[in-house]
Every structure is written in structure tokens, then in C-alpha cells.
C-alpha positions in Angstrom: -18.7 27.2 2.7 -19.5 26.7 6.4 -17.5 28.7 9.6 -16.2 25.6 11.2 -13.6 24.8 7.5 -12.9 28.9 8.8 -12.7 28.6 12.1 -10.0 25.6 11.9 -8.1 27.4 9.2 -7.2 30.5 12.0 -6.7 27.3 14.4 -4.4 25.8 12.1 -3.0 29.0 11.6 -2.9 30.1 15.1 -2.3 27.2 16.9 1.5 27.1 14.1 2.5 30.4 13.2 1.1 32.3 16.0 -1.4 34.8 16.3 0.0 37.8 15.3 -0.5 35.5 11.9 -3.9 35.4 11.8 -4.4 39.0 12.4 -1.9 39.6 9.1 -3.7 37.1 6.8 -7.3 39.1 7.9 -5.6 42.9 8.2 -4.4 41.6 4.2 -7.8 40.0 2.6 -10.5 42.3 1.9 -13.2 40.0 4.1 -16.7 40.5 3.7 -17.0 38.7 7.8 -14.2 40.7 8.5 -12.9 38.4 10.0 -15.4 36.9 12.0 -16.0 32.9 11.2 -18.6 30.8 13.9 -18.9 27.5 12.9 -22.0 27.3 11.9 -22.3 30.3 9.5 -21.7 30.4 6.3 -19.6 32.1 4.3 -17.5 32.8 1.0 -15.3 30.7 -1.0 -13.4 33.5 -1.1 -12.2 34.7 1.7 -11.0 30.8 2.5 -9.1 31.6 -1.2 -8.2 35.0 0.5 -6.9 34.0 3.6 -4.6 31.2 2.4 -3.1 33.6 -0.7 -1.9 36.3 2.3 -0.8 33.4 4.6 1.1 31.4 1.4 3.2 35.0 0.5 3.3 35.7 4.4 5.2 32.0 4.9 7.0 32.1 1.4 5.2 28.9 0.9 3.2 27.5 -1.8 -0.9 27.2 -1.2 -1.0 24.1 -2.5 1.3 22.7 0.6 -0.8 24.9 3.0 -4.2 23.5 2.1 -2.4 19.6 2.6 -1.5 20.8 6.1 -5.0 21.9 6.8 -6.2 18.9 5.6 -4.0 16.8 8.4 -5.0 19.2 11.0 -8.4 19.0 9.5 -8.5 15.4 9.7 -7.9 15.5 14.0 -11.1 17.7 14.3 -13.2 15.5 13.0 -11.7 12.7 14.4 -11.9 14.6 17.8 -16.3 15.4 16.9 -17.6 13.0 14.9 -15.2 9.6 17.0 -18.7 7.4 16.2 -18.1 7.8 12.1 -14.8 6.2 12.7 -15.4 4.1 15.0 -18.5 2.6 12.7 -16.1 1.8 9.5 -13.5 -1.0 10.6 -11.5 0.1 7.6 -10.3 2.5 5.8 -11.6 1.5 3.0 -15.1 0.6 3.9 -14.6 4.9 5.1 -14.3 5.9 2.1 -16.7 3.8 -0.1 -19.3 5.8 2.6 -18.7 9.3 1.8 -21.3 10.1 -0.9 -24.1 7.6 0.6 -23.7 8.0 3.6 -21.7 10.7 5.5 -21.9 13.3 3.1 -25.8 12.2 4.2 -25.7 13.4 7.0 -24.2 16.6 6.7 -27.0 17.7 4.8 -29.1 16.4 6.9 -27.0 19.1 10.1 -25.7 22.3 6.9 -28.9 22.2 4.8 -26.8 24.2 2.2 -23.3 22.9 2.5 -21.7 23.0 -0.6 -19.8 19.2 0.1 -17.3 17.7 -2.7 -18.0 14.9 -4.9 -16.4 11.3 -4.1 -16.8 8.9 -6.9 -15.4 5.3 -6.4 -14.8 3.9 -10.0 -12.8 0.8 -9.4 -12.1 -1.5 -6.0 -10.1 -4.1 -6.9 -7.2 -5.7 -5.6 -6.2 -3.7 -3.5 -6.4 -0.2 -5.6 -8.9 2.1 -5.0 -9.7 5.0 -8.4 -11.6 7.5 -6.4 -12.5 10.7 -8.5 -13.1 14.2 -6.8 -15.2 17.0 -8.1 -15.7 20.4 -6.8 -15.3 23.1 -8.0 -13.0 25.1 -5.4 -10.5 22.4 -6.2 -9.1 21.8 -2.6 -7.8 18.4 -3.8 -5.2 18.8 -1.9 -7.0 18.9 1.6 -8.9 16.1 0.0 -5.5 14.6 -0.8 -4.1 14.9 3.1 -7.7 13.3 4.2 -7.7 9.9 2.3 -3.8 9.9 3.2 -4.5 10.8 7.4 -7.7 8.3 7.1 -5.6 5.2 5.9 -3.2 6.4 9.0 -6.1 6.9 11.2 -7.1 2.5 10.1 -3.6 1.9 10.8 -3.4 0.5 6.7 -0.2 0.8 5.0 -1.6 2.2 1.8 0.2 4.6 -1.3 -1.8 7.6 -2.7 -1.2 9.5 -5.9 -4.0 11.5 -7.8 -3.6 12.6 -11.6 -5.5 15.9 -12.5 -8.2 15.5 -15.0 -8.8 19.1 -15.3 -5.8 21.3 -14.9 -7.7 23.5 -12.8 -7.6 21.3 -10.1 -11.5 20.8 -10.1 -11.3 16.7 -11.4 -8.8 14.9 -9.8 -8.9 10.9 -9.4 -7.0 9.3 -6.4 -4.9 6.1 -6.7 -4.7 4.3 -4.1 -3.1 1.2 -3.5 -3.5 -0.6 -0.3 -0.8 -3.0 0.5 
């Protein structure tokens, strides 16, 4: 997993819960990296799982709620860092339709070893979009937050629901109804 995901996660934890919480979850985790991340490095996903687990235990919050909150937070990073992407697309639907063919292609050019989730749009009809998320990491709540924030960014009213196609969350269908 790319280091930017770790560095932004720890920044979110610090901004919301304090530096002591960052130190606590790193100390409680068994991390090969010792919690020293660079944005361009690549780290084992198991380290992120440990950090989330210990944050969840410390805060007594569901891990999926924390992953969702992190997706909300990470969206702001994307807008700040890549405003040209959001300027290029005129709507949330157009941006979502371009994730696989354009955005992920560009990400792989920058980070050739990136392991990205797959987003397949199976239907776009009458304001309804069905998008299937597939990833061995099962961070579907992160994806949910990014999708939700994308529609908010483009000031488009929508309702989003999801259905787990695999119980472990590695394959999830998002149903988006654009108002």
C-alpha cells in the first residue's frame, strides 16, 4: 500500500485525536516500518489494519466507521493535491466513469507498484449508477466515503447504498441514485 495512505491516515488521527493517540496506536502495533512512513514508500497493508484496529479499540468505535471517516478526510487531500482532475470532469458521474480508464491509469504511471481497487460500472440509466468495487483489502467504506464526497464536491444530490456481493467486503456493489 502506498505511503501516502499511511501518512494521511496518521495526519487525520493527529488532527482529530492528538499526537498522543498517534504514538499510542503505533506503539501498540507490531509494525515492520516502526510507524515511519514516507508518502512515496510502499508498506504492507497489514500495518494499516493494525493501526485501524488499535485506533478502533482506543476510541471504542467500529473500524468501518473509522475507515469511512478516513475516506472523507482523504478526499480533501485529493482535491488539494489534484485539483486539475476535479476541474477536468464536469460532473461526479463523469469522474466516476473515468476512474478505471483514466485516473487509475495515471496513478499506475506515477506508482507502478500500486495495487488499486477495481471499479466497474455495470449500469448508468435514468440517474441510477451501479458500480462494483473489488479489492482484496475490503476498504469499501473508504470507497463509499470517496463516492459520497465526489457527489458533494460537484454539488449533486444523490443517495448511495451498497450491497456486499462477498460477505468479507472484497466485492461490493454501490447503487447511486442521482436526484
